Structure formats: C-alpha cells, structure tokens
N, C-alpha and C positions, 0 to 999 in steps of 0.2 A: 568622477574619475574613470576614464576608459581601462579597463584590464588588459585590453591589447597593448595600448601605449606602455602601460607599466611593466608588462611582461617583457616586452622588447628592451626597454631600458635596464630592467634587472639582468637580462641576459648579457648585456653588454659590460656589466660590471663583473669581472672574473673572481669567482670564489671556489676555485677547483679544490677538492679535497681528496688526496694531499694537494698543498701544505694546510688548507683549511683556514686560510686567512678571510675573514668576513667583515673586516672593518668597514670597507667602503659600501658594501650592500646594506650593512645595517644602518649606516649613516644615512643612505637614500631613504630607507623606510621610516627612520626617525623624522626626517624632514617632511615626509608625507603627512604623519600622524601629528606632528606639531603644527602643521599647516590647519589641520582640523581642530586644533585645540585639546589634542589628547597627549598628556604627559605620559613620558616613557622613561625608562632606566635601561641604560647599556649594562650588561653583565659580562665582564670578560675574566674568565677563569685562567687563561693563559695568554701570553701577548699575542693580539691579532685573532683569537678566537672569541668572537662577540656573539652575544645574544641580545634580543631586545625583548622587554617585557612592558606592558602598560603598568604605570605606577600603581593604578588602583587594581588589586586583585580579589579574588574572592566572591566574582560574580558567578551565578548559577551556570554559566556557559563560558567556555574557552575555547577559542579558535587559535589553532597552532600550525605552524608550518616551518620548515627547514629551509635554509639559504644556501647551504653548501651544495655543490654538485660534484659529480664524477668528472675526471679530466676528459678531454676529447682532442684527437688528432684532427688536422685539417682534412687529411686524405679520405675521399670517398663522399664528402658532403656535398650536396647540391648548393648549398650556401655555406659560408664559412661559420663554424660552430659557434662563434661568440659575435657574430654580426647582428643577432636580433632582427634578422630579415622579416619585413610585414609584407604579405602579398594579399591578394584579395580574400584569401581562406584561412590562410595560416600564419602564426608567428613560428619562425624556424630558430633553433639553436638549442645548445646544451642548457638543460635546466627548464626548457619550455614546458615540458610534461613533469619532470621530476626535479623540484617542484615549485619553480618561481612562478609558473602560471597559477598554481594554487594559491601562492602568497599575494599575488596580484588580485585575484578574484577575493580574498578576505579584504583587502585594502579597498577595492572599489565598493564593496557591499558596506563597509563601515563608512565610507565616505558619502555614499548615497543616503545613509540613515541620518547622518549629520546635517547634509544639505536640505534634508526634509525637516530639520528642527528637533530630531529625535536624538537623545542622549543614549548611545546603544548600552544596553545592560550585559555587557560582554567584557571578558579580559582577553587579552592577546599575548601570544609568545611566538616570537620568531628565532629559531635556534640554529646553531652551528653543530657540526660534527655528526650530523644522523648518518652520513654515508660511511662512517668508521665507527659506528655504535655509539655515539653520543656522549663520549667521556667529558667534554668541555661544555657540551649543549645540555640535553634534557637530564642527563644524570646530575649535573651540577645544580640545575635549578631545582630538582626535586630533593637533592640532598640538603640544600639550603633553605627548603620549604619557600622558595620565593614565587612558586605557584601552588595553588591550593585545590584539593580534590574537587571536581564538579562534572557536569557532563561537558564533553569536549569532542570537537570535530577537528581532526587533522586533514588538511586539504591535499593530501596524497591523491594522485591520479586514480580514478577508479571508473567504471563504466557509468554512463550518464544516468542510467535508471536503476543502479544496483550499488547501494551504499556497501561498505565493507565492515563487518563486525568482528572479525577474527583473523588471525595470521598464524601459520605454522610456527613451530618451534625452530631453534637454530643451535647447531653445535659446531663451532669453527674452532679449528686447532691447527697446530703446526707439529710434525714429526720430525725427529732427528735420528737416523739410523747410523750405526758404526758397524762396520764390517772388519775383516781381517786381511789387509793388503798382501798381495803376493804377485807373482808373475803370471800374466795373463795365460801363457802358454799351459799352465798347470791347472787353471781351473776349469771345472768345478771340483777336482779332485783335491786341490789345495787352495786354501783362502776362503773367505765368506765375504761375498760382494753385497755392499750396502745398497746398491742399485736393485739387486735381485730380491733383498729383503723388502725394499720399498714396493716392488713389484707384487710380491706375495700379499703384502698388506693391501694393496689397492684391489686385488682380486676379493679380498674380504669385503672391502668397502662396497665393492660392486655387488656382492651377495646381500647385503643389507637391504638394497633396493628391492630386492624380490620378497621381503618379507610382507605378510599381510597383517595389518593392525585392524581389529574390528571396530566398525563405527557404532558409536553409541546411537541408540534409536532416536534420541532426541535431536541428533545432528543430521539424521540422513537426509531429510528434505533440502537442508541448508546444503549439504554436500552435493545433492543431485542438482540443484539449481546452479551452483558455483561452477559444477563441471559444465553444464551447458553453456553459461556466459563464457567461461574460459575458451570452450570450442569455438564459439562464434567469434570471439575476438582474433584468435589466431588461425581460424579456418582449418582446423586440424581436429579430426576424430580420436578418441582413444586417449584423452589427457585425464582421465579419472585418477591414475596413479600419481599425478602431480599433486593431488590433494590427499591422497590415501597412503601413500607410501614414503619411504625415505629417499629423497632426491639428494644426489651427491656430485660435486664437483671438485676434483684435484686441481685446484687453480693453478698451482706453482710446484714444479718439481726441477730439482737441481742436485747434481752429484757427480762423483768420479773425479779423478785426479788426470788420468791420461788413458788411452784406448789399451795399452798394453800392461795396465795395472789393474788389479782386482780392487774395485772401488772401495775406499776406507769410509766415506761419508756420503749420504745422501739425505736431502732435505725435501719435505713435502708440506704444502699448506693446502688444506681440505676444507670444504665448506658443505654442511649436510643440513638439509631442511626437513623438519621432523613434523609428522602427522598427528592428530589427536590420537591419544592412546599411547604415544611413545614418550617415556620420560627421559629427558636429556641427560641427566645426570646418572641414571642407570646405564644408559648407552654408553656414555664416557667411560664408566667403568668397564664395561665390556670390552671396548676398544683398548683400553689400557692391557687387559688380560691377554687381548690378541697379540700384542706386540710388548711382551714385558722387558725387553731389552732396549727399547727405544725410548726416546725421551719425547713425552708428549706434553705439549704446553698449549692449554686451551685459550682463546681470547674471547669467545662469546659462548655462553650456554644458556639457553632459554627454552622452557617449555611452551607449547602452544598456548595462546591467550584467546580469550573470547568474551565480548560484551553480550549478556543475555538478549536475545531478540525482542523480548518484550519490554526492554528497557524503555524510559521516556524518551531519551534522545533519538533512539532508533525510529520510534513512531513519528517524532517531530519532523526528522528529516524525510522519512517515507511519505509523509503528508504533503511536503512541499514539492518533492519529486512528482508525485502523482498529479497534483495540481498543474505543474508546468509542462509536463509532457503527456499528460492524459493518459497514464498508464496504471496498472496495478503492481507497484514495485515490491521486490522482496529483496532481503539483504543477502549478502554472500560471505564467504570466508576467502581468504587469499592465500596465494602459494609463497609469497615474499615475506619480508618483516620490515618493521618500521619503529618509530618512537612510541608507537601505541602500546606495545608490551611493556615498557616501563612505566608509563601512566596507569595502565591497568593494575600493575602490581602495587601502585600507592593509592588505588581507591578510585581512579577517574573512570568514569563510564564513557568509553571512546568509540566513536565511528569514524572511519575514513571515508572521505568524500571530496572529490575534487576534479577539474578538468584535466584532460591530456589524452595523447594517443599511446595507450599501454604498449603497443606493439614497438615503439620506439624508445622505450626505458632503456637507458645506458647504451644507445644504439646510435648509429649514424642516421643522419636526417631527423634527430629528435624534432618533434613539432606538435603544436596545439591549435585548434581551430578557434577563430574568433567566437564562433557560435558557443562552444564549450565554456570558453572564459565567461562570457557574458550570462549565460544560464547558470553557472556555478555561483556567481556573484548574486544572481536573483534569488537562488535557493538559500544562500547564506543570509541575505536579508530577511528571508521569510522566516528561517529558523530563529535569527535574533529577535525579530518582531514577537515571536511566540514566547519568548522569556521576558517580555516587556513588563508584564503584569505580575 
C-alpha cells in the first residue's frame, strides 16, 4: 500500500478539530486494517470522537498517530487545503504533515509486513482530539487501560534523521479581568480599566521569557544538537531560547464595552511552553499571585517530559535511520507538545518519528514529500521487524 495515496485520501476526509468529528477517517483506517486481516475496535468516548485500536494489545511496541487536524481557510493556499493534491514531489493539504502522513506511513509499513507473510508484533492506536489536548483520545484510552505500557513510536513529523525523545512543558490558561467602569474622560484618575490590567499582566508574561533556566549537564548535548536542527529547519540563527526559555503566546484577547467607557471586562487566553527546569505547577502559582484579583482558569498544565536517550526504542529507531540514510543519527528534544507527554506519564517509552515538512505545521501550504512518506514507512517496518523475536 502506497503511503502517498493513503495520505491523499486521508486529507480528503475532513477531521477538523474543532469540532473533532473523526468517524469517517477512523472508518477509512478500519477498512484498511480489516483488509489486512487485523481486527480493530472503535472507541467512541463522545459522539463522533472516535479512536481506533487493534483488538490485540500488549505487544512490546505500539505505533500511534492522531487523525484530527487543525482547521484551514482556503485563502492563500497553492492547492485547496482538503484536496489532497498529489504532484511529482509532494502531497498537499491540511494534515499532510500533522499528521495524516505519519498515519499513512504506519499503515503502509504494517501492510508491507503482512504482504510478506509476517504477522506484525505491534499494537496500533489512531486517536482523536490531540489538537485540543486529547480528552476523548489518548486520555480516554489510558484511563480505561485500553492501551498498555510498552515501547512506542508516535508518527508525529520530525526531521528525517533526528527522532524526538522529549517535549517542553505546557501551561495554557485563560484570565478574566474585572475593572471598575466609569466615563472615559475621567480615566485614569477615576475607574479601573480591565483592558489595562490585562496589558500589565501581559508585560509580566513577556518578562517570564527573559528568565534563564539552568540546563542539566546530562541534557546539554541534546539541547545543543536540537538547537542546530531547529536552526537548520527554519534557516534562522539564535533559536536556542526556543528550547531553554519560556515561550509565550497571548493567542486571544477580547474586552471593553465601548470606547468612552472604562473597560469592565477583559479576557485573555495564553499559551506558555516551558523548558526543562521549569515546574509548570509552581509557575502557575506564581502567575496567580501576580494577578490575585483575576480569575485564572488553566486548561493544560504539563511539565517537560523525556524518554532517556539510552532506552531500547531510541536505539532501535536510530539504527534504522542510520541504515537508510547512511548517517550517525542523534535524538533531539522538541519545542512543541504531543500525546507523548500523556503516554510517558503512564510508563510508555515514547519516541516521536514521522514524515512531514515541519515548516508547514498548522500553516498555509502544508505538505509532505513522497520520499519522506516512503522512507518513514521503511523505517517503521525495520523497527517492527526488530521486535519480532
């Protein structure tokens, strides 16, 4: 089964999150696995929020991918985002990199082994809701113990010669400021502006970015290598702070009632990515102290996570990468987040590795090369074979 064709067909099945309805895309994957003689179960924790797992779990290796994607507008795309356009080099469209391409490479690898007469010694999980934190996806499967701790590859997009063994932490929250309204002609002598309270709070969030967190000596080499890989991907120098500092994004701000009224309400939604050495819960406590009169509601609070670089799964996937690309691969840590953090917390030894153009993650003209899709499939095949005995 060609991962190029599978990727294109997956892209054409809309699974935007929100709303996160994955019924059709899970049915498509189920049909493929059924044709290979692999029994599966659809796990639906909420209407339309479907996951698919192989009925036989508990293998030494789990291959995992999410099937939901972030929404896309048509404007600005070279090809319509849900067309799954295939040209001589790329498959284009929303999810090609994040991460329907990775799911396609998993399916292609399993199919190749079955067609060889090999019964793959691997469990599979295709999950929903990764793009919104996984409440009906990975969290539900873990809570119900429907997948079991093992070595694990999540087919998230990574550099072709650098598997990812760790992710930064996350502190995502909303803040509701309440001011004292009054006539605008008297402000700032009379009244308290919720908009200005939010502005002052954002200044504090900006200051957090300038903090230095010491790097544990055991991680220095990984951080150094990850910085070089990140700089190569984005063709930009000076990106070390992405890995070693708190990165911040006030993604949504809304407030005020009218231009001539001192604002009574202002709402913020903030996303912070936390480096190793920064404790998410301690940081949230500090943030609450900085805005004691505001209502702060966290939605995701996670510390950075890491699979030890000497783990067996890390060595096995590096061996396959080295053989295919004739390189000496080294693992990296990542600036973003994924379902890996939830799996590690439950005892899984997780590596991320998959096809994609990382520059187009959540962006216009998202795409993946045919070569990356097929090479990832070959590497997955090699790793699965290494677990056969």
